[in-house]
C-alpha positions in Angstrom: -29.0 50.4 1.1 -32.3 49.4 2.0 -32.5 47.6 5.6 -34.1 44.7 4.3 -31.6 43.7 2.1 -29.8 42.8 5.0 -32.3 41.4 7.2 -34.2 39.3 4.6 -30.9 37.0 4.1 -30.4 37.2 7.3 -33.9 35.5 8.1 -33.7 33.1 5.7 -30.4 31.6 7.2 -32.3 31.5 10.7 -35.3 29.9 9.2 -33.1 27.1 7.4 -31.3 26.3 10.6 -34.6 26.6 12.6 -35.9 24.1 10.2 -32.9 21.7 9.9 -33.2 21.3 13.7 -36.6 20.7 13.7 -36.8 17.9 11.0 -33.8 16.7 12.3 -35.2 16.1 15.8 -38.3 15.1 14.5 -36.6 12.1 12.4 -34.5 11.1 15.2 -37.9 11.0 17.2 -39.5 8.9 15.2 -36.7 6.4 14.5 -36.3 5.9 18.4 -40.2 5.5 18.9 -40.0 2.5 16.1 -36.7 1.0 17.2 -38.4 1.2 20.8 -42.0 -0.5 19.7 -40.1 -2.8 17.1 -36.8 -3.8 18.1 -36.6 -5.8 15.2 -37.6 -3.7 12.6 -33.7 -2.9 11.6 -31.1 -0.7 12.0 -33.0 2.6 11.2 -32.3 4.2 14.7 -28.6 3.2 14.9 -28.4 4.3 11.4 -29.7 7.7 11.9 -27.3 8.4 15.0 -24.2 7.3 13.5 -24.9 9.9 10.4 -26.3 12.6 12.2 -23.7 15.0 11.0 -24.2 13.9 7.4 -27.8 13.8 7.5 -27.5 17.7 9.1 -25.0 19.0 6.6 -27.0 17.7 3.9 -30.5 18.5 5.2 -29.3 22.5 5.8 -27.4 22.6 2.4 -30.7 21.6 0.5 -32.5 23.9 2.5 -30.3 26.8 1.9 -30.7 25.8 -2.0 -34.4 26.1 -1.9 -34.7 29.4 0.0 -31.9 31.2 -1.8 -34.8 33.1 -4.1 -36.2 34.0 -0.8 -33.3 35.6 0.3 -33.7 38.5 -2.8 -30.1 38.8 -3.5 -28.7 41.0 -6.4 -27.9 39.2 -9.5 -24.7 38.3 -9.3 -24.6 37.9 -5.5 -27.5 35.4 -6.1 -25.7 33.5 -8.8 -22.1 33.0 -6.9 -24.5 32.1 -3.9 -26.6 29.3 -6.2 -23.3 28.0 -7.1 -21.8 27.6 -3.8 -24.7 26.1 -2.6 -24.9 23.6 -5.4 -21.2 22.8 -4.9 -22.0 22.2 -1.3 -25.4 20.1 -1.9 -23.3 17.9 -4.2 -20.4 17.4 -1.5 -23.1 16.6 1.2 -25.1 14.4 -0.8 -21.9 12.0 -1.7 -20.7 12.4 2.2 -24.1 11.3 3.3 -24.0 8.5 0.8 -20.8 7.1 1.9 -21.6 7.3 5.6 -25.1 5.8 5.0 -23.6 3.2 3.0 -20.9 2.6 5.9 -23.2 2.4 8.9 -25.8 0.0 6.8 -23.0 -2.7 5.9 -21.2 -2.4 9.4 -24.9 -3.0 11.0 -25.7 -5.8 8.9 -22.5 -7.2 9.7 -22.5 -6.5 13.3 -25.9 -8.3 13.5 -24.3 -11.4 11.0 -21.3 -11.7 13.5 -23.4 -11.8 16.7 -24.8 -15.1 15.2 -22.2 -16.3 13.1 -20.5 -19.7 14.2 -17.8 -19.9 11.9 -15.4 -17.5 12.8 -13.3 -18.2 9.4 -16.4 -16.9 7.2 -17.1 -14.2 9.4 -13.4 -12.9 8.9 -13.8 -13.8 5.3 -17.3 -11.5 5.0 -15.6 -9.0 7.0 -12.8 -8.5 4.6 -14.8 -8.7 1.4 -17.1 -6.0 2.8 -14.2 -4.0 3.8 -12.8 -3.7 0.3 -16.1 -3.3 -1.4 -16.7 -0.5 0.9 -13.6 1.3 -0.1 -14.2 0.7 -3.8 -17.8 2.0 -3.3 -16.9 5.1 -1.5 -14.3 5.7 -4.3 -16.6 5.9 -6.6 -19.2 7.8 -5.1 -15.9 10.4 -4.4 -15.0 10.2 -8.0 -18.5 10.8 -9.4 -19.2 13.9 -7.0 -15.6 15.4 -7.9 -17.0 15.4 -11.7 -20.4 16.7 -11.0 -18.9 19.5 -8.9 -16.4 20.3 -11.7 -18.9 20.2 -14.6 -21.2 22.8 -12.8 -18.5 25.0 -13.8 -19.7 26.5 -17.3 -15.8 26.7 -18.7 -15.5 23.0 -17.8 -17.3 21.9 -20.1 -15.1 22.9 -23.3 -12.0 21.6 -21.5 -14.0 18.2 -20.9 -14.3 17.8 -25.0 -10.8 18.7 -25.6 -10.1 16.0 -22.8 -12.0 13.5 -24.7 -10.1 13.6 -28.3 -7.1 12.6 -26.2 -8.3 10.2 -23.8 -7.0 7.0 -25.7 -3.7 8.4 -25.2 -4.3 9.6 -21.5 -5.1 6.1 -20.5 -2.2 4.6 -22.2 0.2 7.0 -20.6 -1.7 6.6 -17.2 -1.7 2.7 -17.4 1.7 2.6 -17.7 2.7 5.1 -15.0 0.2 3.2 -12.5 1.1 -0.2 -13.8 2.3 -1.0 -9.9 -0.8 0.9 -8.6 -3.5 -1.1 -10.9 -1.7 -4.8 -10.2 -2.2 -3.9 -6.1 -5.6 -2.7 -7.3 -6.5 -6.0 -8.9 -4.5 -8.2 -6.2 -7.0 -6.4 -3.3 -10.0 -7.4 -5.5 -8.6 -10.8 -5.8 -7.6 -11.3 -2.1 -11.3 -10.0 -1.3 -12.8 -12.7 -3.1 -10.5 -15.6 -3.7 -10.1 -15.8 0.5 -6.5 -16.9 0.7 -6.2 -14.1 3.2 -8.4 -12.4 5.7 -8.6 -9.9 8.5 -7.5 -11.3 11.6 -5.8 -14.6 10.3 -2.6 -15.6 12.0 0.0 -15.1 8.8 4.1 -15.9 8.3 5.7 -13.6 5.6 9.3 -13.1 5.8 10.1 -15.0 8.7 7.5 -13.0 10.7 4.6 -14.0 12.2 1.7 -11.8 12.7 -1.6 -11.0 12.4 -3.5 -9.1 9.4 -5.0 -6.4 11.0 -6.2 -4.0 7.7 -6.8 -4.8 4.3 -7.1 -1.9 1.6 -7.0 -1.8 -2.3 -3.3 -1.2 -2.6 -1.7 -2.8 0.8 -1.9 -5.1 3.8 -1.1 -4.3 7.6 0.6 -7.2 9.8 0.5 -6.6 13.3 3.5 -8.7 14.8 3.6 -10.1 18.1 5.4 -7.4 19.5 3.4 -4.5 18.3 4.9 -3.5 15.1 3.0 -3.1 12.0 4.3 -4.5 8.7 3.0 -2.7 5.7 3.3 -4.7 2.4 1.8 -4.0 -0.8 -1.2 -6.5 -1.7 0.3 -7.7 -5.0 3.2 -9.9 -2.5 0.0 -12.0 -1.4 -1.0 -12.8 -4.8 2.6 -13.5 -6.4 4.5 -15.2 -3.4 4.0 -18.1 -1.4 3.2 -17.2 2.5 1.9 -19.3 5.8 -1.6 -18.9 6.9 -2.1 -20.6 10.2 -6.0 -20.0 10.5 -7.3 -19.8 6.8 -9.7 -22.9 7.2 -9.3 -23.8 11.2 -7.6 -21.6 13.7 -6.4 -24.5 15.9 -2.9 -25.2 16.4 -0.5 -28.0 16.8 2.6 -27.4 19.1 5.6 -29.6 20.2 8.1 -29.4 22.9 11.6 -31.3 22.5 13.4 -32.4 25.7 17.2 -33.8 25.3 16.8 -36.6 28.4 18.9 -39.2 29.9 18.4 -42.9 28.7 17.2 -43.7 32.5 14.4 -41.0 32.0 10.8 -42.5 33.0 9.0 -42.0 29.7 5.6 -43.3 31.3 5.9 -41.2 34.3 6.8 -38.1 32.1 3.7 -39.1 29.7 1.3 -38.8 32.9 3.1 -36.0 34.0 2.2 -34.1 30.6 -1.5 -35.0 30.9 -1.8 -33.8 34.3 -0.1 -30.3 32.9 -2.4 -30.0 30.1 -5.7 -31.0 31.9 -4.8 -28.4 34.4 -4.1 -25.6 31.9 -7.0 -23.5 30.8 -4.9 -23.3 27.1 -5.2 -26.5 25.9 -8.5 -27.3 23.6 -8.8 -30.8 25.0 -8.5 -32.5 21.1 -5.4 -34.1 21.2 -1.8 -34.5 22.9 1.1 -37.1 22.8 4.6 -37.8 24.3 7.2 -40.2 22.6 10.4 -40.8 22.3 11.4 -39.6 18.8 15.3 -40.1 18.4 18.1 -41.4 20.6 21.9 -40.3 20.2 24.8 -41.9 22.3 24.2 -39.6 25.2 20.9 -38.8 25.2 17.3 -39.7 24.2 14.9 -36.8 22.4 11.1 -36.4 23.9 8.8 -35.1 21.6 5.6 -33.6 23.5 2.7 -33.0 21.2 -0.4 -30.4 22.2 -3.0 -28.3 20.6 -4.3 -25.2 21.5 -7.4 -22.9 20.4 -5.0 -20.4 18.2 -1.4 -19.4 17.5 -1.1 -17.3 20.5 -2.5 -20.1 22.7 -0.2 -22.8 21.5 2.8 -20.6 21.9 1.8 -19.9 25.8 0.9 -23.5 26.2 4.5 -24.7 24.7 6.4 -22.2 27.2 4.1 -23.6 29.7 4.5 -27.2 29.2 8.2 -26.9 28.9 8.6 -25.3 31.5 6.7 -27.6 34.4 8.3 -30.8 32.4 11.7 -29.7 33.3 10.3 -28.5 36.8 9.0 -32.0 37.5 12.0 -33.6 36.2 14.4 -31.7 38.2 12.5 -32.3 41.5 11.4 -35.8 41.0 13.8 -37.6 38.6 17.5 -35.1 38.9 18.9 -38.4 37.0 17.1 -38.1 34.0 18.9 -34.7 33.0 21.1 -35.0 30.1 24.8 -35.2 31.6 28.1 -35.2 30.0 30.4 -38.2 31.0 34.4 -37.8 32.1 36.7 -39.8 33.1 40.4 -40.3 33.7 42.4 -41.1 30.9 44.2 -44.5 29.8 47.7 -45.1 30.6 50.2 -47.8 28.7 53.7 -48.7 29.3 56.3 -46.6 27.1 58.2 -48.4 24.6 61.7 -47.2 26.2 64.2 -49.3 28.6 62.4 -50.0 32.1 65.2 -48.2 34.3 65.8 -45.3 32.1 64.0 -41.6 33.2 61.8 -41.9 30.4 60.2 -45.4 31.4 56.6 -43.5 32.3 53.1 -44.6 31.7 51.8 -42.6 29.0 48.9 -42.4 26.9 48.7 -45.2 24.3 48.2 -42.6 21.5 51.2 -41.1 22.0 54.5 -42.9 20.9 57.2 -43.0 24.0 60.4 -41.4 22.8 63.8 -43.8 22.3 65.8 -43.7 25.9 69.2 -42.0 26.2 71.1 -46.0 26.3 69.4 -46.5 22.5 71.1 -42.9 21.2 74.5 -44.2 23.3 74.4 -47.4 21.4 73.8 -45.7 17.8 76.9 -43.3 18.3 79.3 -46.2 19.2 78.5 -48.0 16.0 81.5 -48.0 13.3 80.7 -45.0 10.8 80.4 -46.2 7.0 81.9 -43.7 4.5 79.9 -44.4 1.4 81.9 -42.4 -0.7 85.5 -44.5 -0.5 85.3 -48.0 -2.2 86.1 -50.8 0.5 89.7 -53.4 0.3 87.1 -56.0 -0.8 85.5 -54.6 -3.3 89.0 -53.6 -4.8 90.3 -56.8 -4.9 87.7 -58.3 -7.0 88.5 -58.3 -10.4 
């Protein structure tokens, strides 16, 4: 075997790697210079910096495919190597396209979110961008895989036979993937109907949490205790749910207190206002304190307060409840609810006054008959109802 048959491929490989490194360095330097001199020129340097790996792999595979004839490999080996390089180029180009699109979309969204003032609109745009990016990545991957398969000579004949049964296959696949397709269309509906977005505070199945992730098939809700509830997106298009931050993240909370009728409501109202002004959770939008109900033993006092979001309103409610109770305990302890108690009412018994049973007993309990009453009843003559009397026999 000639030495050049071994050295020539190695020289071509080293040249490809060296050229790839030089070109990558030049592109990075140019992008850095443009970004430094013209900061408003666009996200060119951030794009190249974030997609450096995909750029290097794509450039290396393209240069290797172009330099493959210079290696002068044997015919059988050359065909195999060229086919492998073609597959690598297709895969690297698909990776670069997906990565570049993701970086471009993320960079544009970051610039938009930095200047946007409407938090709800920012969450809506983020949700739509995430779903569109996932759909685009899936389409690019499918096209790349199909292109790689079609490079094999035997796959063209197989593809022709598959086209003949495409109708039947489509019907069977549609029936088999009915739930998956419904979730897919539900995901697109969620993205463009603005019913739920990433970052929204929602209540589903009596569980309150924040929407953390939305994909084409499922949605992840992060609860207050750091649990993740994974639900199909079709749930949100077919069942009612609560969205606490769809149009405005501000929330209104209530605190109920059961107090005595002697509670100084006006002082309690002033104390609530002072607590809210000293708290950093109150957004200053609204507050109130009124007696909303009364019972024979207590009154129901309702305090209403507002906060920036659901988390703040929950913490503020706990803080207000704790401080109001502490204020009542220190300043007006008589206003705390009490359970009235007292001695039972006693009335004279129905028995004789000089016997042992003539005691003062509760009015609702009848007094038993005294012993003398039973003696008097025992001394009465007995009447035999079964034998007729003499008077009745004398009558005709």
